[in-house]
N, C-alpha and C positions, 0 to 999 in steps of 0.2 A: 354547239360542246364537242361532239361526233369529229365533228371539222378539225377543229383545234386539237384536238386528242391525237386524231390522224398526223395533223402534220408536226405536232412533237416528236411521235415515234420517228414520223419521217426524218427528221433534225438529228435523234437522236443515233436513231441506226445511221445516218449518217456519219458522225462524228464516229463510231463504233468502226466505222469501213474505214476511215478515214485513218485512226490510230494502230488501228491493223496493218493496214498497206504502209504508213509511217515507219511502223516500229521495226517490220520484216525488211524495209529497205536498209534502215539503221541497222539490224542486226545483220544484215550480209557484207554490210562497210566493214563494220566491227572484226565479223569476222574474216574477211579478207584482209584487213589491214594486220590482224594476229597470224596467221597464217602466213602472210608476207614478212615480218617479221621473225619469226620462227624460223622460216627457210633463210633468211638473212644471217641470224646467228648462228644457225646451224655450217652452214659456209662459211661464216668466219671462225670459228671452233674448229672446224673441218681444217682450215687453211693453218690455224695456229698450231695445230699438234702437228702437220705436215713439218711444218716449221720447225718446230723442237725437236722432233724426231733427225730431220738434218743435219739440226746443231749437235743432238749428239751422235751421230754416226762421225758429222768430222771431227769430234774432240775424241772418241773412240779410237779414230784411226791416226792423229795424231799422236795419243797417246802412246799407240803399238808402234809409231814409227821411233818414239823416241825411245821404248825399249829396246826394237832392234838397237839402236846406234849408241845407248848405252856403253859396252863394251869397250867399242871404238873407241867412244869420245872421252872416254873414264881414264882408257888406258895410262897408267904411268902419273896420273894428277898425286895420289898420295903414294908414291912409294917409299916404303920405311915407316911412313907415321903412324903411331899409335892413337888412335880415337878411341877413346871412352866413351860408352852410349850409358847417359843417364834416363832411365822412364821413370814418367810422373807418373801420378794417380789418372785413369782415363784412357792412357793409351793403349791403342790395339795391338796385340803381338804380333800380327800381320805385319803391324808397320815397323813394326822394332827387326825383325825378323829381316824385311827387304833391304833397312836401310844400314843392315851389316852387309848384306851384300853387295850394295854397291858402294861400298866403301873397298870392302875385298876385290871390285871389280876394279876400283881405281887402285891398287896398290897397296891401299892402307893395312895397318896391324889390327886386330881385334885386341882391343887391350881392356876387353870386359864388361858386363854389364854391372850397373848397379840401379836396384829398384828402388824408386821413394816411395813409402811406406804411406797409408793414411794417415796416421801418429804424425808424420813429417808435415804436415801441412793442417795440422787440425790444432785451430787456437787455443784450443783445451787445454795442449800439450805445452802451451808456448815457455813456460815456468819453467817446468821439464828437459825442455829441451836447451834451452838457454844456458841452466844449470849445469848440463852436461856437455855442452861445447866448451864451457871456460873453465873446465877442467880436461882438456885435452889436450895434449903434447903435439900442438901443431906449431909451434913458435908465437911471434907474435899476434896476440888473441883481436879478435875485431873490435870495433868502439864495444863499449858495455850497452848503450842505447842503440846500436845498429839494430835493423828489422831482423825477422829470424831467419828470412831467406838470406840472406849476406850473412848470417853468422854458421848456419849448414854449409853455403857454399864454399863458404871460408876452409870449413873443417875437411868439406869434400877434396877441395881443391888441393890443397897440401897434401892430401892421403892419397888420393889418384890420379893427379898430376905434373909434368914437369915444368921446372921454372922457364918461362919464356926465353929467358937472355944464354941460358947456357945447357936449356934439353937435359937438368941434372934432376934428378928427385929434390922435392922439400927436404922430408923426412927419412931416415933411415928404415931399415928392414922392420925392425920391432917396432919402432914409432908407427908407422903408417899401420902394422897389424893392429896393435892396441886401439888407435882409430875406427878404423874400418871394426873391427870386432864389437869396440865398446858401441857403437853406434848401430850395430847388428842387434848384439843383445837388448838393447833400449827398444829394440821395434822400431827405429826410425830409417832404417837402410834394410835391404835384402841383395843376398850374392852369393855367387855360388862359391867355397872357399876354393883357394888354387888356380882361380881364373883372374884374377885381377892384376894387373903391372898397371905401372904409370903412363898414361897416356900426354901426348904431345897437344891435343886437340879433345873436345868437347863434344859432345853430338846430345843435346835435350830432346828427347820423343816425347812429345805429351798429347792430350787431346783434344777433340772441338769444342767440347762442354763442359765448363768446368765451374764451381763456384769461385767469387770474383775472388774470395782472398786465397783462395787456392794459386788461381792465376800470377796474382801480383806475388807471390809469395814465392813460384817458378821459374817468375821472370827478374826478380831478384837474386836467384841464385845461378839462371845463365848468367848476371852481368857481371857475378861474384868469380865464377868459374872463367869467364875471358877475361879477367886482369887474370887470374891466378896462373893461367898456361899459355898457349900460343892462340888462343881462337875458340870462339864458340858458337855453334849453329843450333837453332831452337825449329823444330817441325811441328807441324801439324794438321789435322785433317781439316777441310774447309767444313765449318759449322755452317747451323740453319740460321744463324743470328741470334736463336734462344738462349745462349749462355757468355759466359767467356772463355777468355784463352791466353796464354802466355805469350804466344805472337802478338793477338790483337792489344795487349797490355804494353809490348813492347814498342811496335809499331806507332801507334796513341802516344806515346811517350816522345817519339822525336828519337828513339836509338838509333846509334852510329857505330856503334861499336860489335857486336851478336845480331848475327847474319840469322835469318828467318825465312822457311820456307811452308806455306800454307797449303799445298796440298800432297800432303805425304803420302795420302792412299792411294795414290797414280805413280806409273814408271813415269810420266815426265816431271812429278817432284821427285821423288828417289833420284834422279837424275841431277835436278836441281841441288839437292841437299850436297851431293857429292861434292861438286861443284863449287857449290859455297864453303864447304871445309877446306877445298884447297885454296878458294880464295883468302879464306882466314890466315893462312900461314904467309903472306904476303903484308898482312895488315889491312885489305880491302874487306867492304862490308856491302851485305846489301838487302833488301824484303823481296823475296822472288814467290810466283804463283800466279793464282788465279783472280785471288780480289783483289776489291777495289783499288785497297791499298799498299798492293805490290807494285816493285816499281818497275816488274821484268819478271818475265816466266821464267829465265833463270841467267844466272851469269854469263858475261860472254865470253866467250873463247878465246884465250888469247891466241897473236897471228901465228902461223905455224910456217916453216920453211918452202 
């Protein structure tokens, strides 16, 4: 019996030693594999961060170059052309100011700013807005079943733009003042009295993230301003893909009249915006910027002697 007990003890002891030795070997192999994988992942992350930093430097330097070239490239492109700036909800004040500076650098005339209020794009105010536009002295009114972006765009176009065919105002001074004041009193638009004059072109500056209904309405307003005047450009900052903007709405619909710029927050985008306005004078159009659905970074420059 003692021999049997000793034999069993020896067997179990051998098994225990084997398990310990085996588990130690497996643990060492797993640990080495994990360490190797962590080192590989860390190396890949470091390489990716270096590539991203290099790309950012390249973009910043190219943007700086665009800013340096802007005065020379834009010189005289909009010589004497008045441009009305329409500020949509969500637009950054920095982008509005920079766009005005680019227009001035191109020789354009500041025709003033019209700010669309939250009420202008609020579906809850649609009935009030429709009744308001129907009673404005704007000449031929839009169809009663036209969307509210078209109706508001018609009112703003008649009061704030010149006719494309002869560069003359649609309305007399009294009717222009009535339309603008009525819209302002109804809290649909805002503007500084005494700063507006009829524009030949319109620039709509909007934000990168909006409600879908707001983006659709601003897009419809831009199309209407384009028809009422000599051309319209819509600019916005590049978004993160989490929202909607009028630029995306226009591009996804296959827009072939209104021009769009998707990087209004950069010097390159502001250069493209001013060039796109000049391009609209020849009734040419394009979609510019850095987004995948842009056709080019900026309009092509006409040949020079």
